C-alpha positions as CSV (number, residue, x, y, z in Angstrom):
1,M,0.0,0.0,0.0
2,A,1.4,3.4,-1.0
3,E,2.2,5.7,1.9
4,M,-0.5,8.3,2.4
5,K,0.7,11.9,1.8
6,S,0.6,14.4,4.6
7,D,-2.3,16.9,4.8
8,I,-0.1,19.7,3.6
9,E,1.4,17.7,0.7
10,I,-2.2,16.9,-0.4
11,A,-3.3,20.5,-0.1
12,R,-0.2,21.6,-2.1
13,T,-1.2,19.5,-5.1
14,A,-4.8,20.7,-5.1
15,K,-6.2,21.6,-8.5
16,K,-7.8,24.8,-7.3
17,R,-10.3,26.8,-9.4
18,P,-10.3,30.6,-9.5
19,I,-12.5,31.8,-6.7
20,V,-14.9,33.6,-9.1
21,E,-15.8,30.1,-10.5
22,V,-16.4,28.7,-7.1
23,G,-18.7,31.7,-6.3
24,A,-20.5,31.2,-9.6
25,K,-21.6,27.7,-8.3
26,L,-23.7,29.5,-5.7
27,G,-24.8,32.3,-8.0
28,I,-22.5,34.9,-6.5
29,P,-21.5,37.4,-9.3
30,A,-17.8,38.2,-9.7
31,E,-18.4,41.9,-8.8
32,H,-19.6,40.8,-5.4
33,L,-16.5,38.9,-4.6
34,L,-13.7,40.9,-3.1
35,P,-10.6,38.8,-3.9
36,Y,-7.7,38.1,-1.7
37,G,-5.4,36.6,-4.3
38,H,-6.9,34.1,-6.7
39,D,-8.2,31.5,-4.3
40,K,-10.1,33.3,-1.6
41,A,-12.5,36.2,-1.4
42,K,-14.8,38.1,0.8
43,I,-18.5,38.3,-0.1
44,S,-19.9,41.8,-0.3
45,A,-22.6,43.2,2.1
46,E,-24.6,44.2,-1.0
47,F,-24.9,40.6,-2.2
48,I,-25.7,39.3,1.3
49,K,-28.5,41.8,1.5
50,S,-29.9,40.9,-1.9
51,V,-30.4,37.2,-1.1
52,Q,-32.3,37.7,2.2
53,D,-35.7,36.9,0.6
54,N,-34.4,33.6,-0.9
55,K,-35.8,30.3,0.4
56,A,-33.4,28.9,3.1
57,G,-31.7,25.6,2.5
58,K,-31.4,22.7,5.0
59,L,-28.9,23.2,7.9
60,I,-26.9,20.2,8.9
61,L,-24.8,20.2,12.1
62,V,-21.7,18.1,12.5
63,T,-20.7,17.4,16.1
64,A,-18.8,14.7,17.9
65,I,-18.1,12.6,20.9
66,S,-15.9,14.0,23.7
67,P,-12.5,14.7,22.1
68,T,-9.5,12.6,22.8
69,P,-5.8,12.9,21.8
70,A,-6.6,10.1,19.3
71,G,-8.6,12.6,17.2
72,E,-12.1,12.4,15.9
73,G,-12.0,14.3,12.5
74,K,-15.0,16.5,12.9
75,T,-13.9,19.2,10.5
76,T,-12.7,16.5,8.1
77,T,-16.1,15.0,8.2
78,T,-17.8,18.3,7.8
79,V,-15.8,19.0,4.6
80,G,-16.2,15.4,3.4
81,L,-20.0,15.5,3.8
82,G,-20.2,18.8,1.9
83,D,-18.3,17.2,-0.9
84,G,-20.4,14.1,-0.6
85,L,-23.7,16.0,-0.9
86,N,-22.4,17.8,-4.0
87,R,-21.3,14.4,-5.4
88,I,-24.9,13.0,-5.2
89,G,-26.2,16.1,-7.0
90,K,-27.1,18.5,-4.2
91,R,-26.1,22.1,-4.2
92,A,-24.2,22.1,-0.9
93,A,-21.8,24.5,0.9
94,V,-19.6,24.0,4.0
95,C,-19.5,26.6,6.8
96,I,-16.6,26.3,9.3
97,R,-14.6,28.5,11.6
98,E,-11.2,30.1,11.0
99,A,-8.2,28.6,12.7
100,S,-6.5,30.2,15.7
101,L,-2.7,30.6,15.6
102,G,-2.6,29.4,19.3
103,P,-3.4,25.7,18.6
104,N,-1.5,25.8,15.3
105,F,1.7,26.4,17.1
106,G,0.6,24.6,20.3
107,V,-0.8,21.1,20.1
108,K,-4.1,20.8,18.3
109,G,-3.1,21.9,14.8
110,G,-5.1,23.6,12.1
111,A,-8.7,23.7,11.2
112,A,-9.0,23.0,7.5
113,G,-9.9,19.2,7.6
114,G,-7.5,16.5,6.6
115,G,-6.5,13.9,4.0
116,Y,-8.7,14.2,0.9
117,A,-11.4,16.1,2.8
118,Q,-9.7,19.5,3.2
119,I,-10.4,23.2,2.5
120,V,-7.7,25.1,0.6
121,P,-5.6,27.2,0.6
122,M,-4.7,25.2,3.8
123,E,-1.5,27.2,4.7
124,D,-3.3,30.6,4.4
125,M,-6.3,29.4,6.4
126,N,-4.2,28.2,9.2
127,L,-2.0,31.3,9.3
128,H,-3.1,34.9,8.6
129,F,-5.9,34.1,6.1
130,T,-7.8,37.4,5.3
131,G,-6.7,39.1,8.5
132,D,-10.0,38.7,10.4
133,F,-8.4,37.6,13.6
134,H,-5.9,40.5,13.5
135,A,-8.7,42.9,13.0
136,I,-10.6,41.4,16.0
137,T,-7.5,41.5,18.1
138,T,-6.8,45.1,17.2
139,A,-10.4,46.3,17.8
140,H,-10.4,44.5,21.2
141,N,-7.1,46.1,22.3
142,L,-8.1,49.5,21.0
143,L,-10.9,49.4,23.6
144,A,-8.4,48.3,26.3
145,A,-6.2,51.2,25.4
146,L,-9.1,53.7,25.5
147,I,-10.0,52.5,29.0
148,D,-6.6,53.1,30.4
149,N,-6.3,56.4,28.5
150,H,-9.6,57.6,29.9
151,I,-8.5,56.8,33.5
152,Y,-5.1,58.5,32.8
153,W,-6.8,61.8,31.6
154,G,-8.9,62.2,34.7
155,N,-11.5,59.4,34.7
156,E,-14.5,61.5,34.0
157,L,-16.7,58.4,33.9
158,G,-15.7,57.4,37.5
159,I,-14.4,54.0,36.5
160,D,-13.4,52.0,39.6
161,T,-9.9,50.8,38.6
162,R,-10.4,47.7,40.7
163,R,-13.4,46.7,38.6
164,V,-12.1,47.0,35.1
165,S,-13.5,43.8,33.5
166,W,-12.0,44.3,30.0
167,R,-8.8,42.3,29.5
168,R,-6.4,42.4,26.5
169,V,-6.1,39.6,23.9
170,M,-3.6,38.0,21.5
171,D,-4.0,35.1,19.2
172,M,-1.3,32.9,20.7
173,N,-1.0,30.5,23.7
174,D,0.9,32.4,26.4
175,R,0.4,31.4,30.0
176,A,2.8,34.2,31.2
177,L,0.2,36.8,30.2
178,R,-2.8,35.3,32.1
179,T,-2.4,37.7,35.0
180,I,-0.3,40.9,34.7
181,V,0.2,44.3,36.3
182,C,0.0,47.1,33.7
183,S,0.9,50.8,33.8
184,L,4.1,50.3,35.8
185,G,7.0,52.7,35.4
186,G,5.8,55.9,37.0
187,A,3.1,58.6,36.7
188,A,3.7,59.0,32.9
189,N,2.4,55.5,32.3
190,G,-0.9,55.8,34.2
191,Y,-2.3,54.1,37.2
192,P,-0.9,50.6,37.9
193,R,-3.6,47.9,38.2
194,E,-3.9,44.1,37.9
195,A,-5.0,43.0,34.4
196,G,-4.5,40.1,32.0
197,F,-4.7,38.6,28.5
198,D,-7.1,36.1,27.0
199,I,-6.6,34.3,23.6
200,T,-8.4,36.2,20.8
201,V,-10.9,33.4,20.2
202,A,-12.2,34.0,23.8
203,S,-12.7,37.7,23.1
204,E,-16.2,39.1,23.3
205,V,-15.5,41.0,20.1
206,M,-15.0,37.6,18.4
207,A,-18.4,36.4,19.8
208,I,-20.0,39.7,18.7
209,L,-18.7,39.3,15.1
210,C,-20.0,35.8,15.0
211,L,-23.5,36.6,16.3
212,A,-24.1,40.0,14.7
213,N,-26.6,40.2,11.8
214,D,-24.8,43.0,9.9
215,L,-22.5,45.9,10.3
216,E,-25.2,48.1,12.0
217,D,-26.0,45.3,14.5
218,L,-22.2,44.8,15.1
219,E,-21.7,48.4,16.0
220,K,-24.7,48.4,18.4
221,R,-23.4,45.2,20.1
222,L,-19.9,46.7,20.4
223,G,-21.4,49.7,22.2
224,D,-23.2,47.3,24.6
225,I,-20.0,45.8,25.9
226,I,-19.6,46.4,29.6
227,I,-15.9,47.3,30.2
228,A,-15.9,48.2,33.9
229,Y,-18.0,49.2,36.9
230,R,-18.1,52.4,39.1
231,R,-17.8,52.4,42.8
232,D,-21.6,52.2,43.1
233,K,-21.4,49.0,40.9
234,S,-23.1,50.7,38.0
235,P,-21.8,49.5,34.6
236,V,-19.6,51.5,32.2
237,Y,-20.2,50.6,28.5
238,A,-17.9,50.8,25.5
239,R,-20.1,53.5,23.9
240,D,-19.5,55.7,27.0
241,L,-15.9,55.9,25.7
242,K,-17.1,56.4,22.1
243,A,-15.3,53.2,21.3
244,D,-18.1,51.5,19.2
245,G,-17.5,53.6,16.1
246,P,-13.7,53.1,15.7
247,M,-14.0,49.4,16.6
248,A,-16.7,49.0,13.9
249,V,-14.3,50.7,11.4
250,L,-11.6,48.2,12.3
251,L,-14.1,45.3,11.7
252,K,-15.9,46.5,8.6
253,D,-14.1,44.0,6.3
254,A,-13.8,41.3,9.0
255,I,-17.6,40.9,9.2
256,Q,-17.8,40.0,5.5
257,P,-17.7,36.2,5.1
258,N,-14.7,34.5,3.5
259,L,-15.3,32.2,0.5
260,V,-12.8,29.4,-0.3
261,Q,-13.0,25.9,-1.7
262,T,-12.7,22.2,-0.9
263,L,-10.1,20.0,-2.6
264,E,-13.1,19.0,-4.9
265,N,-13.7,22.7,-5.7
266,N,-16.9,23.0,-3.8
267,P,-17.7,26.3,-2.0
268,A,-16.8,26.7,1.7
269,F,-17.5,29.7,3.9
270,V,-14.8,30.1,6.6
271,H,-15.6,32.9,9.0
272,G,-15.1,33.6,12.7
273,G,-13.5,31.3,15.2
274,P,-14.6,31.2,18.8
275,F,-13.4,28.2,20.8
276,A,-16.2,25.9,22.1
277,N,-14.6,25.3,25.5
278,I,-14.2,28.9,26.5
279,A,-16.6,30.6,24.1
280,H,-19.7,29.6,21.9
281,G,-17.7,27.6,19.3
282,C,-19.6,28.3,16.1
283,N,-18.8,30.1,12.8
284,S,-20.6,33.4,12.1
285,V,-24.3,33.9,11.8
286,V,-23.7,36.1,8.7
287,A,-21.8,33.3,6.9
288,T,-24.3,30.6,7.9
289,R,-27.4,32.6,6.9
290,T,-25.8,33.7,3.6
291,A,-24.9,30.1,2.8
292,L,-28.5,28.9,3.6
293,K,-29.8,31.5,1.1
294,V,-27.6,30.3,-1.8
295,A,-27.3,26.6,-1.2
296,D,-29.8,23.7,-0.7
297,Y,-27.7,22.1,2.0
298,V,-25.3,23.8,4.4
299,V,-23.0,21.6,6.5
300,T,-21.6,23.4,9.6
301,E,-19.7,22.3,12.7
302,A,-19.6,23.3,16.3
303,G,-16.4,22.9,18.4
304,F,-15.4,19.9,20.5
305,G,-18.0,17.4,21.7
306,A,-21.8,17.7,21.5
307,D,-21.9,18.7,25.2
308,L,-20.1,21.9,24.4
309,G,-20.2,23.0,20.7
310,A,-23.6,21.5,19.8
311,E,-25.3,22.7,23.0
312,K,-24.1,26.2,22.4
313,F,-25.0,25.9,18.7
314,F,-28.5,25.0,19.7
315,D,-29.0,27.2,22.8
316,I,-27.1,30.3,21.7
317,K,-26.6,30.5,17.9
318,C,-29.8,28.9,16.7
319,R,-31.9,30.6,19.5
320,K,-30.4,34.1,18.7
321,A,-30.3,33.8,14.9
322,G,-33.6,31.9,14.4
323,L,-32.0,29.0,12.8
324,K,-33.7,25.5,12.6
325,P,-31.3,22.6,12.1
326,A,-32.7,19.8,10.0
327,A,-30.3,17.0,11.1
328,A,-27.1,16.3,13.1
329,V,-24.1,14.1,12.4
330,I,-22.2,12.8,15.4
331,V,-18.6,11.8,14.5
332,A,-16.9,8.9,16.3
333,T,-13.8,6.8,15.8
334,V,-12.8,3.4,16.9
335,R,-9.6,4.8,18.4
336,A,-11.5,7.4,20.5
337,M,-14.0,4.8,21.7
338,K,-11.0,2.7,22.9
339,M,-9.6,5.7,24.8
340,H,-12.9,6.3,26.4
341,G,-12.9,2.6,27.3
342,G,-9.6,3.0,29.1
343,V,-6.9,2.2,26.5
344,K,-3.7,4.3,26.5
345,K,-2.8,6.2,23.3
346,E,0.3,4.0,22.7
347,D,-1.9,0.9,22.7
348,L,-4.6,2.1,20.2
349,G,-3.1,0.1,17.3
350,R,-4.1,-3.2,19.0
351,E,-7.6,-4.7,18.5
352,N,-9.7,-4.3,21.7
353,V,-13.4,-4.9,21.1
354,E,-14.3,-4.8,24.8
355,A,-12.7,-1.3,25.2
356,V,-14.7,-0.1,22.2
357,K,-17.9,-1.4,23.8
358,K,-17.1,0.3,27.1
359,G,-16.2,3.6,25.4
360,C,-19.4,3.6,23.5
361,A,-21.1,4.9,26.6
362,N,-19.7,8.3,25.7
363,L,-21.1,8.1,22.2
364,G,-24.5,7.0,23.6
365,R,-24.6,10.0,25.9
366,H,-24.0,12.4,23.0
367,I,-26.7,10.7,20.9
368,E,-29.2,11.2,23.7
369,N,-28.2,14.8,24.2
370,V,-28.6,15.8,20.6
371,K,-32.0,14.1,20.5
372,Q,-33.1,16.3,23.5
373,F,-33.1,19.2,21.1
374,G,-35.5,17.5,18.8
375,V,-32.9,17.1,16.0
376,P,-32.6,13.7,14.2
377,A,-29.1,12.3,14.3
378,V,-26.9,9.8,12.5
379,V,-23.4,8.6,13.6
380,A,-20.5,8.9,11.2
381,I,-17.6,6.5,12.0
382,N,-14.5,8.3,10.7
383,H,-12.4,5.4,9.4
384,F,-8.8,4.8,10.3
385,V,-6.6,2.2,8.7
386,S,-6.0,0.5,12.0
387,D,-9.8,-0.2,12.6
388,T,-10.8,-3.9,12.6
389,E,-14.2,-5.2,11.4
390,P,-15.1,-6.6,14.9
391,E,-14.4,-3.1,16.4
392,L,-16.5,-1.4,13.8
393,Q,-19.3,-3.8,14.3
394,A,-19.3,-3.2,18.0
395,I,-20.0,0.5,17.3
396,R,-22.7,-0.3,14.7
397,E,-24.5,-2.7,17.1
398,F,-24.4,-0.2,20.0
399,V,-25.8,2.6,17.9
400,A,-28.5,0.4,16.4
401,A,-29.5,-0.6,20.0
402,S,-30.0,3.1,20.7
403,G,-32.4,3.4,17.7
404,E,-30.0,5.2,15.4
405,E,-27.7,4.3,12.5
406,A,-23.9,4.3,12.3
407,I,-22.3,4.7,8.9
408,L,-18.6,4.0,8.1
409,C,-17.0,7.0,6.2
410,R,-13.7,6.9,4.3
411,H,-13.6,10.5,3.1
412,W,-10.1,11.0,4.6
413,A,-8.7,8.5,2.2
414,L,-11.2,8.7,-0.7
415,G,-12.8,12.2,-0.6
416,S,-16.4,12.4,-1.5
417,A,-16.5,8.9,-2.9
418,G,-16.0,7.6,0.6
419,I,-18.9,9.4,2.2
420,E,-21.8,8.9,-0.3
421,E,-23.8,6.6,2.0
422,L,-23.7,9.3,4.8
423,A,-24.7,12.0,2.3
424,H,-27.8,10.0,1.2
425,K,-28.7,9.3,4.9
426,V,-28.4,13.0,5.8
427,V,-30.7,13.9,2.8
428,S,-33.3,11.4,4.0
429,L,-33.2,12.8,7.6
430,A,-33.4,16.4,6.4
431,E,-36.2,15.8,3.9
432,G,-38.1,13.6,6.3
433,G,-39.3,16.5,8.3
434,Q,-38.4,14.8,11.6
435,A,-36.7,17.8,13.2
436,Q,-38.7,19.5,15.9
437,F,-36.0,21.8,17.1
438,A,-36.3,23.5,20.5
439,P,-33.6,25.0,22.8
440,L,-33.0,23.2,26.2
441,Y,-34.3,26.0,28.4
442,P,-36.7,29.0,28.0
443,D,-35.4,32.6,28.0
444,D,-37.2,33.5,31.2
445,M,-35.5,30.8,33.4
446,K,-33.2,32.3,36.0
447,L,-29.5,32.4,35.1
448,F,-28.3,29.9,37.7
449,D,-31.2,27.6,36.8
450,K,-30.0,27.6,33.2
451,I,-26.5,26.6,34.3
452,D,-28.0,23.9,36.5
453,T,-30.2,22.6,33.7
454,I,-27.2,22.2,31.4
455,V,-25.3,20.4,34.2
456,K,-28.1,18.0,34.9
457,R,-29.5,17.3,31.4
458,I,-26.3,17.5,29.3
459,Y,-23.4,16.7,31.6
460,R,-25.6,14.4,33.8
461,G,-24.1,15.9,36.9
462,S,-25.9,16.0,40.2
463,E,-25.9,19.8,40.5
464,A,-24.0,23.1,39.7
465,I,-22.5,24.8,42.7
466,A,-21.3,28.3,43.1
467,D,-20.1,30.5,46.0
468,K,-22.3,33.4,47.2
469,P,-20.5,36.1,45.3
470,V,-21.1,34.3,42.0
471,R,-24.8,33.8,42.8
472,D,-25.1,37.4,43.9
473,Q,-23.5,38.6,40.6
474,L,-26.0,36.5,38.6
475,H,-28.9,38.0,40.6
476,A,-27.6,41.5,40.1
477,W,-27.5,41.0,36.3
478,E,-31.0,39.7,36.4
479,Q,-32.0,42.9,38.2
480,Q,-30.3,44.9,35.5
481,G,-32.3,43.2,32.8
482,Y,-29.9,40.5,31.6
483,G,-31.8,37.5,33.0
484,H,-33.2,36.5,29.6
485,L,-29.7,35.8,28.1
486,P,-28.5,32.3,27.4
487,V,-25.5,30.9,29.3
488,C,-22.2,29.9,27.7
489,M,-20.4,27.2,29.7
490,A,-16.6,27.4,29.8
491,K,-15.5,23.9,30.8
492,T,-12.9,21.2,29.9
493,Q,-13.7,19.6,26.5
494,Y,-12.4,16.2,27.5
495,S,-15.1,15.1,30.0
496,F,-18.7,15.6,30.9
497,S,-17.3,16.6,34.3
498,T,-14.8,19.3,35.1
499,D,-12.0,16.7,35.5
500,P,-10.4,16.3,32.1
501,N,-9.1,12.8,33.0
502,L,-12.6,11.4,33.7
503,R,-13.4,9.9,30.3
504,G,-16.4,7.9,29.2
505,A,-19.8,8.9,30.5
506,P,-19.6,9.9,34.2
507,S,-22.7,10.9,36.1
508,G,-23.6,12.3,39.5
509,H,-20.7,14.7,39.6
510,V,-20.8,18.2,40.9
511,V,-19.9,21.1,38.5
512,P,-18.3,24.1,40.4
513,V,-18.9,27.5,38.8
514,R,-15.7,29.5,39.6
515,E,-16.6,32.8,38.0
516,V,-19.2,34.4,35.8
517,R,-18.7,37.0,33.1
518,L,-21.4,39.1,31.4
519,S,-20.9,39.4,27.6
520,A,-23.6,42.0,27.2
521,G,-22.7,42.8,23.6
522,A,-22.5,39.2,22.5
523,G,-25.7,38.5,24.4
524,F,-24.8,35.7,26.8
525,V,-23.4,35.0,30.3
526,V,-20.2,33.0,30.5
527,A,-20.0,30.5,33.4
528,I,-16.4,29.4,34.0
529,C,-16.3,25.9,35.5
530,G,-13.5,24.0,37.1
531,E,-9.9,24.8,36.1
532,I,-10.6,26.0,32.5
533,M,-8.4,28.8,31.3
534,T,-9.3,31.6,28.8
535,M,-5.6,31.9,27.9
536,P,-4.1,28.5,27.1
537,G,-0.5,27.6,27.6
538,L,1.9,25.8,25.2
539,P,2.8,22.1,25.8
540,K,6.3,20.9,26.7
541,I,7.0,20.2,23.0
542,P,4.8,22.6,21.0
543,S,3.9,22.0,17.3
544,S,6.0,25.1,16.5
545,E,9.1,23.0,16.8
546,R,8.1,21.1,13.7
547,I,7.1,24.1,11.5
548,F,9.6,25.6,9.1
549,L,10.3,26.7,5.5
550,N,11.9,24.1,3.3
551,E,14.5,24.8,0.6
552,Q,11.8,25.7,-1.9
553,G,10.4,28.2,0.5
554,Q,7.3,26.0,1.2
555,I,5.8,25.7,4.7
556,E,6.4,22.3,6.4
557,G,4.8,21.0,9.6
558,L,1.4,22.6,9.5
559,F,-1.4,20.1,10.0
């Protein structure tokens, strides 16, 4: 058997079409594509506005089991399914998030898919792309600079410097910046105070860009950001500093969706990139809505497992944007099932049917959770060459016993030809009218009860717990008129609990809420659980050590 090429080698040999040809597949005229080179473009606001009255296509969510270091291939399956739907004659588009530089140079790698189910240009997408993340970082840090500048020049708004809630951001993993002291060095540099950095994908500006309907809505939401509190605990907003206008100027291009293509030259919208463990984990509403107006099927993904990304996709994105998903695909692998069944990563190459059966409890939990939202689901088994037929059969039998179907997919090795069966199944689910989508909780439920509902119904914990200051803060926000907002759980992606080492399907655990943050502009309340960090660190041996330029000037080591 010939050795499989690396992702970057495959991407490098792609037969890309000019981006205007890709846009033409969806009826986007060339004059409404703002090209960044020959293979990527932004879609104009004028075109987006012109298609709003079109009939919407079917929205398909790709989610997954709880992630493991063995890898599940959710983005790969999202891209493969988009190609598969096109292969069977459907007009389909893919909608995914942009990649963060932090994981690229850290441990997780890029976000363009893999094997023969990739989006290209892969190197551009995983690096600076069209500059959206830099624009978001700059807009966020402009606001931070304006806050400290306002305090320096007399603090007319009466900001309590102990209660500045707006941190700075950068798109890199850097634990040294989690907590800092700024404005040191004497009177000329301002008033020293404790501050810190988050990663850009945790920024409220990122969330706002991904949830805004258009540029006007974006500017309003930016103005709604709460940046600090006064001594009487009253909030200070970004618009009080007149920051909303210049921030919107910095983001005017970034809010326009990016159009690129798959290896099979099918259209892909790549826009926005909030993480799903510390933010809401979905691509932009603008991109998804636009895709739905120009394609019959739109395949999108939500980060990490269904307990995080899918829950937020349903409870935040779909609730706020009025989206109604027609079907969901839950991605699983034999390797990951073995890890959830207790097998170490170095032993994954050996057949272990019992471990697969034990690990299927995690898959079963995610199937049940997706069905709680009234969305029909199918399981996609992302095939690895080390899988054995008895292991695959164990997953099929488990899923069949739960009343669903598991379909083996070979898109990584074969592209769209390896995922036709799943494409046909998704069409039958979407056209069957089975979806009765509804969020998990109503808007008028109290904030802590929303957190507790997610803990009990999605994580299967016994309860959420929080100290009195956290509960008092939630109550204060309810009194200020924010009680109707959904909650965004910040929690480890590796477990249903807050212990990343507790794999499988634990139940009865307590979920401690350490801190809550109000994202008034984005429109949700963040509940930070356990030890999760909003600024990741780098591993002992980061991916950056394997990334370099070869003698031909080509990038090596991105994946």
